[in-house]
C-alpha positions in Angstrom: -0.4 -9.6 -8.9 -2.2 -10.2 -5.3 -5.5 -11.4 -5.8 -6.3 -13.7 -2.7 -5.0 -13.6 1.0 -5.9 -14.3 4.4 -6.2 -12.9 7.4 -7.3 -15.0 10.4 -5.4 -13.3 13.0 -7.8 -12.7 16.2 -8.9 -8.7 16.1 -7.8 -8.0 19.4 -4.2 -9.4 18.8 -4.4 -7.5 15.6 -5.0 -4.3 17.9 -2.3 -5.1 20.1 0.3 -5.3 17.5 -0.8 -2.7 15.0 -1.6 0.1 17.8 -4.8 1.1 16.3 -8.9 1.6 17.2 -11.4 0.2 15.9 -15.3 0.6 15.6 -16.7 -2.4 17.9 -19.8 -2.4 16.3 -18.2 -3.6 13.3 -17.7 -7.8 13.2 -14.3 -9.0 11.8 -14.4 -12.8 11.3 -11.5 -15.1 10.8 -10.9 -14.8 7.1 -8.9 -17.7 5.2 -9.5 -16.7 1.5 -10.2 -13.1 1.0 -11.1 -12.1 -2.4 -11.5 -8.9 -4.6 -14.9 -6.7 -4.1 -15.1 -8.2 -0.8 -14.5 -5.5 2.9 -11.0 -5.9 4.1 -9.5 -4.5 6.9 -7.6 -1.3 6.3 -5.7 1.0 8.7 -5.0 4.4 8.2 -4.4 7.8 10.5 -6.3 10.6 11.6 -4.8 13.3 13.7 -1.7 10.9 14.3 -4.2 7.8 15.6 -4.2 4.8 13.7 -7.7 4.0 13.0 -8.9 0.6 11.4 -11.7 0.6 9.0 -13.5 -1.8 6.3 -13.0 -1.3 2.8 -14.1 -2.7 -0.5 -11.1 -4.0 -2.1 -10.8 -2.4 -5.8 -10.3 0.9 -6.0 -12.9 3.3 -7.1 -11.6 6.6 -7.9 -13.9 9.7 -6.6 -14.1 10.5 -10.4 -15.2 7.9 -11.6 -19.0 7.0 -13.3 -19.1 3.5 -12.5 -18.3 1.6 -9.3 -17.6 -1.5 -11.5 -14.0 -0.4 -12.2 -12.9 -1.1 -8.8 -13.2 -5.1 -10.1 -9.9 -3.8 -12.3 -8.2 -1.7 -9.6 -7.6 -5.0 -7.1 -3.8 -4.0 -7.5 -1.8 -0.9 -8.3 1.8 -1.0 -9.9 4.5 0.7 -7.9 5.8 1.6 -11.1 5.1 5.0 -12.4 2.0 5.0 -9.4 2.4 8.9 -9.1 1.7 9.4 -12.5 -1.4 7.2 -13.5 -4.9 9.0 -13.1 -6.4 6.1 -10.8 -3.3 6.1 -8.4 -1.9 9.6 -8.5 -4.2 11.5 -6.2 -4.4 8.9 -3.7 -1.0 8.0 -3.7 -0.4 12.1 -2.8 -2.9 12.1 0.4 -4.4 8.8 0.7 -2.5 5.8 1.7 -3.4 3.4 4.2 -2.4 0.0 5.4 -3.9 -3.5 4.6 -3.7 -5.8 7.1 -3.0 -9.8 6.2 -1.2 -12.9 7.7 -0.4 -14.9 4.2 -1.1 -14.4 0.8 -1.6 -16.8 -2.0 0.2 -16.7 -5.7 -0.5 -19.8 -8.5 2.7 -21.3 -9.9 2.0 -22.9 -13.2 3.2 -26.2 -13.7 2.5 -28.1 -16.8 -1.2 -27.5 -17.5 -1.9 -27.1 -14.1 -1.4 -24.2 -11.8 -0.5 -25.1 -7.7 -1.1 -22.4 -5.6 1.2 -21.6 -2.9 0.8 -19.2 0.3 3.4 -16.4 1.5 4.0 -16.0 5.2 6.4 -14.0 7.4 8.9 -16.7 9.1 8.2 -15.6 12.5 4.1 -16.2 11.9 3.3 -12.6 12.6 0.9 -10.7 10.5 1.9 -7.9 8.3 0.5 -4.9 6.5 0.6 -4.2 3.1 1.2 -0.8 1.1 -2.4 0.2 -0.2 -4.1 3.7 -1.4 -7.6 4.8 -1.1 -10.4 6.7 -2.2 -13.9 7.7 -1.4 -16.4 7.7 -4.2 -19.9 9.3 -3.6 -22.9 8.6 -5.9 -26.5 9.8 -4.8 -25.1 10.6 -0.9 -24.0 7.4 -0.4 -20.0 7.3 0.1 -18.3 4.2 -1.2 -14.5 3.3 0.6 -12.4 1.4 -1.4 -8.6 0.1 -1.9 -6.1 -1.4 -3.7 -2.9 -3.0 -2.9 0.3 -1.6 -4.7 2.8 -4.1 -6.4 6.0 -4.3 -7.0 8.5 -7.0 -8.6 9.2 -10.3 -6.6 12.0 -11.1 -4.1 14.0 -14.8 -4.8 11.2 -16.4 -2.9 8.3 -15.1 -4.6 9.8 -15.0 -7.8 9.4 -18.8 -8.1 6.1 -18.8 -8.0 5.0 -15.3 -9.7 6.5 -12.4 -11.4 4.9 -9.4 -9.0 4.7 -9.4 -5.7 2.7 -7.4 -2.9 4.7 -4.0 -1.7 5.0 -5.1 1.8 5.9 -2.4 4.7 8.7 -2.7 7.0 6.8 -1.8 10.7 8.6 1.3 11.0 7.1 3.1 8.0 3.8 2.5 9.0 3.3 6.2 10.2 5.3 8.0 7.5 3.5 5.8 4.7 0.0 6.7 6.4 0.7 10.3 6.9 -1.2 12.4 4.2 0.8 15.6 5.3 3.9 13.5 3.7 4.2 14.7 0.5 7.8 13.7 -0.2 7.4 11.4 -3.4 10.5 10.3 -4.1 10.8 8.7 -0.7 7.3 7.5 -0.4 8.5 5.7 -3.9 11.4 4.1 -2.3 9.3 2.4 0.3 7.8 0.3 -2.6 10.4 -2.1 -3.2 10.5 -6.2 -2.8 10.6 -7.2 1.1 13.3 -9.3 2.2 13.3 -12.9 1.2 14.7 -13.9 4.6 12.2 -12.7 6.7 9.7 -15.0 4.5 8.5 -18.8 3.6 6.2 -20.1 1.3 4.9 -23.8 1.0 2.1 -25.4 -1.5 -1.5 -25.3 -0.1 -4.9 -26.9 -1.4 -6.6 -25.8 -4.7 -9.8 -25.2 -2.4 -8.3 -21.3 -2.3 -9.1 -21.5 -6.3 -12.8 -20.7 -5.6 -13.2 -17.3 -3.0 -16.5 -19.7 -2.1 -13.8 -22.0 0.0 -13.2 -19.6 3.0 -12.4 -22.2 4.9 -9.4 -23.1 7.6 -8.3 -25.7 5.4 -6.9 -23.0 2.9 -3.9 -22.3 5.0 -2.8 -25.6 5.5 0.2 -27.2 3.7 0.1 -29.8 1.7 1.5 -33.1 3.2 2.1 -34.5 -0.3 3.4 -32.4 -3.2 5.3 -33.2 -5.7 7.1 -30.2 -8.2 7.0 -30.9 -12.0 
């Protein structure tokens, strides 16, 4: 699963890299330890234009009777995604990018779990493949999303048996295109990202608590000994 990530990059730098419009009235602060149920930055397509919008992390399907279902929907497995009731409709028409600059996973070492941070080799932000939906109750729309996961690549499998789907830049527009309905092609994008383009390093257990949304979460441990 993918249960924690960071987005500490300046919003204007993100707009330059991902080429999207954004409502300046919404403040995007640096985030070092983003957790489920929080508002996160997503990018979608509207008439061919890339639009940034914040959504709640944890998908609430439009047909759901209770928004609490979102706590169980922070991730969507790529395998069979076009068949699962909660994801098959968003997979057809409501696909988005979820922007980040690193994500965390935990490696079990004896009785303890050591957190690792995964980033791009070049240090640039990147985008997860996401799905979104709109849930409406009492006239108040709730926009929510989920991160798609897949099997691990060589670098992530050392820590965890799943990894988020990271999209190549040339797949962004086709992924966000709601008119794109080639299911098999879309599923072909949901594969492990090349490990040679990534790197990882151990970080402080500060990230274990979502209350610790501080820059120290990003720092590499200077002293680390594997079991």
